[in-house]
C-alpha positions as CSV (number, residue, x, y, z in Angstrom):
1,X,20.6,17.6,-7.1
2,X,21.5,18.7,-10.6
3,X,19.6,17.9,-13.8
4,X,22.4,15.5,-14.7
5,X,22.2,13.6,-11.4
6,X,18.5,13.3,-11.7
7,X,18.8,12.0,-15.3
8,X,21.3,9.5,-14.0
9,X,18.8,8.3,-11.3
10,X,16.1,8.0,-13.9
11,X,18.4,5.7,-16.0
12,X,19.2,3.7,-12.9
13,X,15.5,3.3,-12.2
14,X,14.8,2.0,-15.7
15,X,17.7,-0.4,-15.5
16,X,16.6,-1.7,-12.1
17,X,13.1,-2.4,-13.6
18,X,14.6,-4.4,-16.4
19,X,17.0,-6.3,-14.1
20,X,14.1,-7.0,-11.8
21,X,12.1,-8.8,-14.6
22,X,9.8,-5.9,-15.4
23,X,8.8,-4.4,-18.7
24,X,9.5,-0.7,-17.9
25,X,7.1,0.8,-20.5
26,X,3.9,-0.6,-22.2
27,X,4.7,-2.2,-25.6
28,X,3.6,-0.5,-28.8
29,X,0.6,-2.8,-29.2
30,X,-0.6,-2.1,-25.7
31,X,-0.4,1.6,-26.2
32,X,-2.2,1.3,-29.5
33,X,-5.0,-0.7,-27.8
34,X,-5.3,2.0,-25.1
35,X,-5.4,4.8,-27.7
36,X,-8.2,3.1,-29.6
37,X,-10.3,2.6,-26.5
38,X,-13.3,4.7,-25.5
39,X,-15.1,5.1,-22.2
40,X,-18.4,3.6,-23.5
41,X,-19.7,1.0,-21.0
42,X,-22.8,-1.1,-20.8
43,X,-24.4,-0.1,-17.6
44,X,-27.6,-2.1,-18.1
45,X,-29.0,-3.0,-14.6
46,X,-26.5,-0.8,-12.8
47,X,-27.8,1.3,-9.9
48,X,-27.6,5.1,-10.2
49,X,-25.7,6.3,-7.1
50,X,-24.3,9.4,-8.7
51,X,-26.1,11.6,-6.2
52,X,-24.2,10.2,-3.2
53,X,-21.5,12.5,-1.8
54,X,-18.6,10.6,-3.3
55,X,-15.0,11.8,-2.6
56,X,-11.5,10.4,-3.3
57,X,-8.5,10.9,-1.0
58,X,-5.1,10.0,-2.4
59,X,-1.6,11.2,-2.7
60,X,-1.4,14.9,-3.9
61,X,0.2,13.9,-7.2
62,X,-2.0,10.8,-7.9
63,X,-3.9,10.7,-11.2
64,X,-4.8,7.0,-11.2
65,X,-7.8,7.2,-8.9
66,X,-8.9,3.6,-8.2
67,X,-11.6,4.2,-5.6
68,X,-14.1,6.7,-4.2
69,X,-16.0,6.6,-0.9
70,X,-19.3,7.6,0.6
71,X,-21.0,6.9,3.9
72,X,-24.6,7.2,5.3
73,X,-25.7,7.2,8.8
74,X,-28.6,4.6,9.2
75,X,-30.4,3.0,12.1
76,X,-28.0,0.8,14.0
77,X,-24.8,2.0,12.4
78,X,-23.3,3.2,9.2
79,X,-23.6,2.1,5.6
80,X,-20.3,2.4,3.7
81,X,-20.1,2.6,-0.1
82,X,-16.7,2.1,-1.9
83,X,-16.8,2.5,-5.7
84,X,-14.0,0.7,-7.6
85,X,-12.9,1.8,-11.0
86,X,-14.2,-0.6,-13.7
87,X,-10.8,-1.5,-15.3
88,X,-11.8,-5.0,-16.5
89,X,-14.0,-3.8,-19.4
90,X,-11.1,-2.1,-21.1
91,X,-8.4,-4.7,-20.3
92,X,-9.9,-8.0,-21.5
93,X,-8.0,-11.2,-20.7
94,X,-5.3,-12.2,-23.2
95,X,-5.0,-8.8,-25.0
96,X,-1.8,-6.8,-25.1
97,X,-2.5,-4.7,-22.0
98,X,-3.5,-7.8,-20.0
99,X,-0.2,-9.5,-21.1
100,X,1.7,-6.4,-20.0
101,X,-0.1,-6.1,-16.7
102,X,0.1,-9.8,-15.9
103,X,3.9,-9.7,-16.4
104,X,4.6,-6.7,-14.2
105,X,1.5,-7.2,-11.9
106,X,2.0,-3.9,-10.1
107,X,2.8,-0.2,-10.7
108,X,6.3,0.6,-9.4
109,X,6.9,3.9,-7.6
110,X,10.6,4.7,-7.4
111,X,10.2,8.4,-6.6
112,X,12.4,9.5,-9.5
113,X,10.1,7.8,-12.0
114,X,6.8,6.0,-11.9
115,X,6.2,2.9,-14.0
116,X,2.4,2.3,-14.2
117,X,0.9,-1.2,-14.6
118,X,-1.3,0.1,-17.4
119,X,-0.9,2.8,-20.1
120,X,-1.7,6.4,-18.9
121,X,-4.6,6.5,-21.3
122,X,-6.3,4.1,-19.0
123,X,-5.0,4.7,-15.5
124,X,-4.9,8.5,-15.8
125,X,-8.0,8.9,-17.9
126,X,-10.6,6.3,-18.9
127,X,-10.3,4.1,-15.8
128,X,-9.5,6.8,-13.3
129,X,-12.4,8.1,-11.1
130,X,-11.7,11.7,-12.0
131,X,-13.7,14.5,-10.3
132,X,-16.8,15.5,-12.1
133,X,-16.8,12.4,-14.4
134,X,-19.7,10.0,-14.4
135,X,-18.2,6.5,-14.2
136,X,-19.6,2.9,-14.0
137,X,-18.0,1.4,-10.9
138,X,-18.2,-1.8,-8.9
139,X,-19.6,-0.8,-5.6
140,X,-18.8,-2.6,-2.4
141,X,-21.5,-1.9,0.1
142,X,-20.9,-2.7,3.8
143,X,-23.3,-2.3,6.8
144,X,-21.3,-1.6,9.9
145,X,-22.7,-1.6,13.4
146,X,-22.0,1.0,16.1
147,X,-19.5,-1.5,17.6
148,X,-17.3,-1.2,14.4
149,X,-18.1,-4.8,13.3
150,X,-19.6,-5.8,9.9
151,X,-23.2,-6.8,9.9
152,X,-23.7,-7.4,6.1
153,X,-22.4,-6.6,2.7
154,X,-23.1,-6.6,-1.1
155,X,-21.3,-6.0,-4.3
156,X,-22.9,-4.6,-7.5
157,X,-22.3,-2.2,-10.5
158,X,-23.4,1.4,-10.1
159,X,-23.0,4.8,-11.8
160,X,-21.1,7.3,-9.6
161,X,-19.6,10.8,-9.8
162,X,-16.5,11.7,-7.8
163,X,-17.5,15.1,-6.2
164,X,-14.0,16.0,-5.0
165,X,-10.4,14.8,-5.5
166,X,-8.8,15.3,-2.1
167,X,-5.2,14.7,-0.9
168,X,-4.0,13.1,2.3
169,X,-1.9,16.0,3.7
170,X,-4.4,18.8,3.4
171,X,-7.4,16.7,4.5
172,X,-5.4,15.5,7.6
173,X,-4.4,19.1,8.4
174,X,-8.0,20.3,8.1
175,X,-9.3,17.5,10.3
176,X,-6.7,18.4,12.9
177,X,-7.9,22.0,12.8
178,X,-4.6,23.3,11.3
179,X,-6.0,24.8,8.1
180,X,-9.4,25.9,6.6
181,X,-11.2,23.5,4.3
182,X,-8.8,22.6,1.4
183,X,-9.7,23.0,-2.3
184,X,-12.6,20.6,-3.1
185,X,-14.0,20.7,0.4
186,X,-15.7,24.1,0.3
187,X,-19.1,22.4,0.2
188,X,-20.5,21.9,3.8
189,X,-22.1,18.5,2.8
190,X,-18.7,17.2,1.6
191,X,-17.1,18.4,4.8
192,X,-19.7,16.5,6.8
193,X,-19.1,13.5,4.6
194,X,-15.4,13.4,5.3
195,X,-16.0,13.8,9.0
196,X,-18.4,10.9,8.9
197,X,-15.7,8.8,7.2
198,X,-13.2,9.8,9.9
199,X,-15.6,8.7,12.7
200,X,-16.3,5.4,10.9
201,X,-12.6,4.7,10.4
202,X,-11.9,5.2,14.1
203,X,-14.7,2.8,14.9
204,X,-13.4,0.2,12.5
205,X,-9.9,0.5,13.8
206,X,-11.1,0.1,17.4
207,X,-13.0,-3.0,16.4
208,X,-9.9,-4.5,14.7
209,X,-7.7,-3.6,17.6
210,X,-10.0,-5.5,19.9
211,X,-9.3,-8.6,17.7
212,X,-5.5,-8.0,17.8
213,X,-4.8,-5.7,14.8
214,X,-1.3,-4.3,14.8
215,X,-1.3,-0.5,14.7
216,X,2.2,0.6,13.6
217,X,3.8,3.4,11.6
218,X,7.2,2.7,9.9
219,X,7.4,6.2,8.4
220,X,8.2,4.8,5.0
221,X,10.9,6.7,3.2
222,X,10.0,8.6,0.0
223,X,12.0,10.7,-2.5
224,X,11.3,14.4,-2.1
225,X,11.5,16.7,-5.1
226,X,11.7,20.5,-5.3
227,X,9.5,22.9,-7.2
228,X,11.5,22.1,-10.4
229,X,11.0,18.4,-10.1
230,X,14.6,17.7,-9.0
231,X,15.4,15.3,-6.2
232,X,16.3,17.2,-3.0
233,X,16.2,14.6,-0.2
234,X,14.9,11.3,1.2
235,X,12.4,11.8,4.0
236,X,10.2,9.6,6.2
237,X,6.5,9.6,5.2
238,X,4.4,9.2,8.3
239,X,0.9,7.8,8.2
240,X,-1.7,10.6,8.2
241,X,-5.2,10.9,9.7
242,X,-6.6,10.9,6.1
243,X,-4.4,7.9,5.3
244,X,-5.9,6.1,8.3
245,X,-9.4,6.7,6.9
246,X,-8.7,5.2,3.5
247,X,-6.8,2.3,5.0
248,X,-9.7,1.3,7.3
249,X,-12.4,1.7,4.6
250,X,-10.4,-0.4,2.2
251,X,-9.7,-3.2,4.7
252,X,-13.4,-3.6,5.6
253,X,-14.4,-3.4,1.9
254,X,-11.9,-6.0,0.8
255,X,-13.1,-8.3,3.6
256,X,-16.7,-7.8,2.4
257,X,-15.8,-8.7,-1.2
258,X,-13.8,-11.8,-0.1
259,X,-16.9,-13.1,1.8
260,X,-19.1,-12.3,-1.2
261,X,-17.0,-14.5,-3.4
262,X,-17.1,-17.2,-0.8
263,X,-20.9,-17.0,-0.6
264,X,-21.0,-17.4,-4.4
265,X,-18.8,-20.6,-4.2
266,X,-16.0,-18.9,-6.2
267,X,-12.3,-19.5,-5.6
268,X,-10.4,-16.3,-5.1
269,X,-7.0,-14.8,-4.1
270,X,-6.4,-13.9,-0.5
271,X,-3.9,-11.4,0.8
272,X,-2.3,-13.1,3.8
273,X,0.4,-12.6,6.5
274,X,1.2,-15.9,8.2
275,X,1.9,-16.2,11.8
276,X,5.5,-15.0,12.3
277,X,8.1,-17.8,12.1
278,X,10.6,-15.5,14.0
279,X,8.2,-15.1,16.9
280,X,11.0,-15.9,19.4
281,X,13.0,-12.9,18.1
282,X,9.9,-10.7,18.5
283,X,9.6,-12.0,22.1
284,X,13.3,-11.2,22.7
285,X,12.9,-7.7,21.1
286,X,9.9,-6.9,23.3
287,X,11.8,-8.1,26.4
288,X,14.4,-5.4,25.6
289,X,11.7,-2.9,26.4
290,X,10.6,-4.7,29.6
291,X,7.5,-6.3,28.0
292,X,6.9,-10.1,28.2
293,X,5.1,-11.7,25.2
294,X,3.7,-15.2,25.1
295,X,6.0,-17.9,23.8
296,X,3.5,-18.7,21.0
297,X,2.4,-16.1,18.3
298,X,-0.4,-14.0,19.8
299,X,-1.7,-11.1,17.7
300,X,-3.5,-9.3,20.6
301,X,-0.4,-9.4,22.8
302,X,1.8,-8.0,20.0
303,X,-0.8,-5.3,19.3
304,X,-0.8,-4.3,23.0
305,X,3.0,-4.1,23.0
306,X,2.9,-1.8,19.9
307,X,0.3,0.4,21.5
308,X,2.3,0.7,24.7
309,X,5.4,1.7,22.7
310,X,3.4,4.3,20.8
311,X,2.4,5.9,24.1
312,X,5.6,5.6,26.0
313,X,8.3,5.9,23.3
314,X,6.8,8.1,20.5
315,X,10.3,9.3,19.5
316,X,11.3,5.7,18.8
317,X,8.0,4.3,17.5
318,X,8.9,4.5,13.8
319,X,12.0,2.4,14.4
320,X,10.1,-0.1,16.6
321,X,7.4,-0.4,13.9
322,X,10.1,-1.0,11.3
323,X,11.7,-3.7,13.4
324,X,8.3,-5.4,14.0
325,X,7.5,-5.4,10.2
326,X,10.9,-6.9,9.4
327,X,10.4,-9.6,12.1
328,X,6.8,-10.5,11.1
329,X,7.6,-10.9,7.5
330,X,6.0,-9.6,4.3
331,X,2.5,-10.2,3.0
332,X,1.8,-12.5,0.1
333,X,-1.0,-13.8,-2.1
334,X,-2.5,-17.3,-2.0
335,X,-5.4,-19.0,-3.8
336,X,-8.4,-19.9,-1.6
337,X,-11.3,-22.2,-2.0
338,X,-14.6,-21.5,-0.2
339,X,-14.8,-23.5,3.0
340,X,-11.1,-23.9,3.3
341,X,-9.4,-22.9,6.5
342,X,-8.2,-19.3,6.3
343,X,-4.5,-18.4,6.6
344,X,-5.6,-14.9,7.6
345,X,-3.7,-11.6,7.9
346,X,-1.9,-11.7,11.2
347,X,-1.1,-8.0,11.3
348,X,-4.6,-6.8,10.4
349,X,-6.6,-9.3,12.5
350,X,-8.5,-10.0,9.3
351,X,-9.5,-13.6,8.6
352,X,-10.9,-13.3,5.1
353,X,-9.1,-10.6,3.1
354,X,-8.4,-10.0,-0.5
355,X,-7.1,-7.1,-2.7
356,X,-9.7,-5.6,-5.0
357,X,-9.7,-1.8,-4.5
358,X,-6.8,-0.8,-6.8
359,X,-7.3,-2.5,-10.2
360,X,-5.3,0.3,-12.0
361,X,-2.3,-0.5,-9.9
362,X,-2.4,-4.2,-9.0
363,X,-3.1,-7.2,-11.2
364,X,-4.6,-9.2,-8.4
365,X,-7.3,-6.6,-8.0
366,X,-8.0,-6.8,-11.8
367,X,-8.3,-10.5,-11.6
368,X,-10.6,-10.2,-8.6
369,X,-12.8,-7.7,-10.6
370,X,-13.1,-10.3,-13.3
371,X,-14.2,-12.9,-10.7
372,X,-16.8,-10.4,-9.3
373,X,-18.2,-9.5,-12.8
374,X,-18.0,-13.2,-13.9
375,X,-16.3,-12.2,-17.1
376,X,-13.5,-14.7,-16.8
377,X,-13.5,-18.2,-15.2
378,X,-10.3,-19.0,-13.4
379,X,-9.6,-22.5,-12.0
380,X,-8.1,-22.8,-8.5
381,X,-4.8,-23.8,-10.1
382,X,-4.8,-20.7,-12.4
383,X,-5.5,-18.5,-9.4
384,X,-2.7,-20.2,-7.5
385,X,-0.3,-19.4,-10.4
386,X,-1.4,-15.8,-10.5
387,X,-1.0,-15.5,-6.7
388,X,2.5,-16.9,-6.8
389,X,3.6,-14.7,-9.7
390,X,2.1,-11.5,-8.1
391,X,3.8,-12.3,-4.8
392,X,7.1,-12.7,-6.6
393,X,6.7,-9.5,-8.6
394,X,5.6,-7.5,-5.5
395,X,8.8,-8.5,-3.8
396,X,10.7,-7.6,-6.9
397,X,9.0,-4.2,-7.1
398,X,9.9,-3.5,-3.4
399,X,13.5,-4.5,-4.3
400,X,13.5,-2.0,-7.2
401,X,12.1,0.7,-5.0
402,X,14.7,0.0,-2.3
403,X,17.5,-0.1,-4.9
404,X,16.6,3.2,-6.4
405,X,16.2,4.7,-2.9
406,X,19.7,3.5,-2.1
407,X,21.0,5.1,-5.4
408,X,19.3,8.4,-4.4
409,X,20.8,8.0,-0.9
410,X,24.2,7.2,-2.3
411,X,23.9,10.3,-4.6
412,X,23.1,12.4,-1.5
413,X,25.9,10.8,0.6
414,X,28.7,10.4,-1.9
415,X,30.5,13.5,-0.5
416,X,30.1,12.4,3.1
417,X,32.3,9.3,3.2
418,X,34.0,9.0,6.6
419,X,31.2,10.6,8.5
420,X,29.4,8.8,11.4
421,X,25.6,8.4,11.6
422,X,23.1,7.1,14.1
423,X,20.9,4.3,12.8
424,X,18.9,1.2,13.6
425,X,19.5,-2.4,12.4
426,X,16.8,-3.4,9.9
427,X,18.1,-6.8,8.8
428,X,20.4,-9.4,10.3
429,X,20.9,-12.8,8.6
430,X,23.7,-15.0,7.1
431,X,23.3,-12.9,4.0
432,X,24.3,-9.8,5.7
433,X,23.4,-7.1,8.2
434,X,21.7,-3.8,7.2
435,X,21.0,-0.5,9.0
436,X,18.9,2.5,8.3
437,X,20.5,5.8,9.2
438,X,18.3,8.7,10.5
439,X,20.1,11.5,8.8
440,X,19.4,10.7,5.2
441,X,16.9,7.9,6.0
442,X,18.4,5.2,3.8
443,X,19.5,1.6,4.3
444,X,23.1,0.4,3.8
445,X,25.0,-2.8,4.5
446,X,27.2,-3.1,7.5
447,X,30.4,-4.7,6.2
448,X,32.5,-4.6,9.3
449,X,31.7,-4.9,13.0
450,X,28.3,-6.3,12.5
451,X,28.8,-9.5,14.6
452,X,26.2,-9.8,17.3
453,X,23.8,-7.2,16.0
454,X,20.0,-8.0,15.8
455,X,17.1,-6.3,14.1
456,X,16.0,-3.3,16.1
457,X,19.4,-2.6,17.7
458,X,20.5,1.0,17.7
459,X,23.9,1.5,16.2
460,X,26.4,4.1,15.2
461,X,28.0,3.5,11.8
462,X,30.7,5.1,9.7
463,X,30.1,5.6,5.9
464,X,32.8,3.8,3.9
465,X,31.3,3.8,0.4
466,X,28.5,5.4,-1.5
467,X,28.1,4.3,-5.1
468,X,25.0,5.7,-6.9
469,X,25.4,3.6,-10.1
470,X,25.4,0.3,-8.2
471,X,23.2,1.5,-5.3
472,X,25.8,0.5,-2.8
473,X,26.0,2.2,0.7
474,X,28.4,0.5,3.0
475,X,29.0,1.1,6.7
476,X,31.4,0.0,9.4
477,X,30.3,0.0,13.0
478,X,31.8,3.0,14.7
479,X,33.5,2.4,18.0
């Protein structure tokens, strides 16, 4: 794309943020607060774990490093340490940055422009676990047995030093034997550390799958830029081996922390995915592949179906995963009192699960950190209000990201009106029917010929309109 087209997309992203109820940029008072802050922290009573072989694995371009990881082999299993950036001490409740963060509740990643939840002075510097910097963190320690199940856990403050900032693509390629150790992994001890994390992640995943965890990969679409920073395409972003490591370590750590808050008798915020209301449609979808699912929601049966599809239909697994995600429904937040029945996370086979490991990027995690540190008392009703607002804003952020992706797609497609594309139906309701095409990997609305289509159906569509300014991509079903 040209500079002018990319500038137009940046304006579209900013307008989408405003239309979605977000404040695109930190207000002047929040920026001034951040500029006046220092990294000084009171570490009285904190453990010194700076000698552990801590590493971070994130996206290549990430600078807001929320967590670092280290593992130790011990008798009977593995001890996992996850250090979480101490954001709370620089973002006190009620101040300008808290007001800004509590409105947006999340960083928004549009591909053409990122809108952080906190000023860069915090998330890229003072509260980022940068390599070589000694930081006070909240450590979630989890003892995991050789069967991949949690034996015990604890949460406490500790001094840490990130020994290497690593990236998903290069770590994955190295683990798969495709490349030599990437930058940051020249040290043999750190290489062994990442291999131990990989082994632990596989064990944790196997343990969750025995309980019915859903292992899918939707190949989420991301904006691709060239060496000059200009948008060049939209492309599916598959889950990587290193991404699997971080996902598993964060899931078990968030579960440990949720149980710790319960043990203290503190109300908290859970991350939940309820049993699918559209289970009958999932049953019908699986039947199209010759698989019979129970008539009532059953996580293990759905997990087995997904695993069967990943083996037998690898070329279609991304679209099958996408269809299942759409039919299951999105995650949300809800307040939880200790001792109450758990809603649980249907797709993860996690009963007690919170979000705590990304306080630079998610407001729920910042609130959870305040609960852990006991620096702010929240009533159950206050937590319920936070949970509801964060759920709404997360949905709004996804809408912004989809809208900008559609504007990018429309910019790429505006000269291809009339062409026919292969795709898959991603949404079908009285509000309309949508399909994702495989060529440019973008969703559009089917405005003619959509009758009778269901989520997961393969379809050939003809492009009839591509409007970047409005983010409109319209298709007709091709005969």
